[in-house]
Each structure stands twice: as C-alpha cells, then as structure tokens.
C-alpha positions as MATLAB code, in Angstrom:
seq = 'MSRIPQQFIDDLLARTDIVDVIETYVPLKKKGREHVACCPFHTEKTPSFTVSPDKQFYHCFGCGAHGTVLGFLLDYEHL';
ca = [
      16.952  -18.499   10.658;
      14.921  -16.520   13.175;
      11.601  -14.880   12.454;
      10.785  -11.247   13.082;
       8.600  -11.051   16.202;
       4.963  -10.189   15.429;
       5.020   -7.451   18.090;
       7.838   -5.707   16.205;
       5.844   -5.870   12.953;
       2.695   -4.572   14.676;
       4.637   -1.664   16.223;
       6.207   -0.819   12.869;
       2.810   -0.784   11.141;
       1.353    1.419   13.886;
       4.132    3.998   13.424;
       4.105    4.044    9.616;
       1.647    5.984    7.449;
       0.795    3.981    4.340;
       0.063    7.095    2.262;
       3.467    8.652    3.028;
       5.275    5.480    1.994;
       3.277    4.571   -1.120;
       3.330    8.093   -2.540;
       7.134    7.884   -2.696;
       6.628    5.098   -5.273;
       3.300    5.998   -6.916;
       1.777    9.460   -7.532;
      -1.401    9.454   -5.422;
      -4.373   11.789   -5.822;
      -6.716   12.466   -2.901;
     -10.309   11.507   -3.670;
     -12.661   11.830   -0.705;
     -11.206    9.999    2.277;
      -8.963    7.813    0.124;
      -6.112    8.274   -2.316;
      -6.178    6.813   -5.837;
      -3.669    6.037   -8.577;
      -3.056    3.748  -11.497;
      -1.946    0.425  -10.083;
       1.815   -0.163  -10.027;
       1.258   -3.923  -10.334;
      -0.460   -3.975  -13.740;
      -0.987   -1.707  -16.762;
      -4.131    0.416  -16.728;
      -5.427    3.766  -17.995;
      -8.063    4.453  -15.336;
      -7.010    4.480  -11.666;
      -8.273    1.447   -9.752;
      -5.640    1.439   -6.991;
      -6.870    2.923   -3.694;
      -5.026    3.667   -0.475;
      -6.974    4.160    2.745;
      -5.232    6.224    5.431;
      -7.986    5.302    7.911;
      -7.569    1.552    7.412;
      -3.823    1.729    6.577;
      -4.556   -0.614    3.672;
      -4.276   -0.579   -0.128;
      -6.458   -2.364   -2.686;
      -6.548   -2.567   -6.476;
      -9.965   -3.236   -7.944;
      -8.352   -4.174  -11.267;
      -5.911   -6.927  -10.303;
      -6.922   -7.623   -6.701;
      -3.598   -6.629   -5.123;
      -4.126   -5.590   -1.505;
      -2.433   -5.373    1.865;
      -0.533   -3.293    4.372;
       2.404   -1.000    3.749;
       4.799   -3.903    4.361;
       3.015   -6.048    1.791;
       3.165   -3.195   -0.709;
       6.914   -2.807   -0.248;
       7.524   -6.541   -0.541;
       5.456   -6.769   -3.744;
       6.747   -3.544   -5.298;
      10.399   -4.358   -4.630;
       9.884   -8.058   -5.552;
      11.201   -9.256   -2.184;
];
C-alpha cells in the first residue's frame, strides 16, 4: 500500500480554506479574527470550538480536539 506524498498533502492544505470546509459541517460564527461554534466532537452548551483562518487550524478548548482541515475531516467522518 503506497502512502500519499507529503508534497501532495501540503499543496492540498495550501489550496483549501479551513473555514469554508468546516462551515459545511458546523455552523460557525465570526468572532474577531476567528470563527467559533459548539464543538462537533463533544456535547456542550457554550461554544469552545475555534477555527483560525490565519493559521488554517481548529482547536476545541473543551475536549482538546485540534488540527488541520484534513484532520477535521478524518475525525468528523470517523475515517
């Protein structure tokens, strides 16, 4: 089984906007420079899930989930 070349992954990440992808799964609300929502990976009432368009990274302060858009998709879709 062959691996996906790192250069391909890096190019894909550079061409993909994390906010555009995540907001198709989770309703995001802009707050300052970041976007926030209730975390899709655990139950919560107060939003602790942040998405940074500048860093192209997400982080949940409640459960600690974090990563790139590819990591989000893998976790969200249970792949």
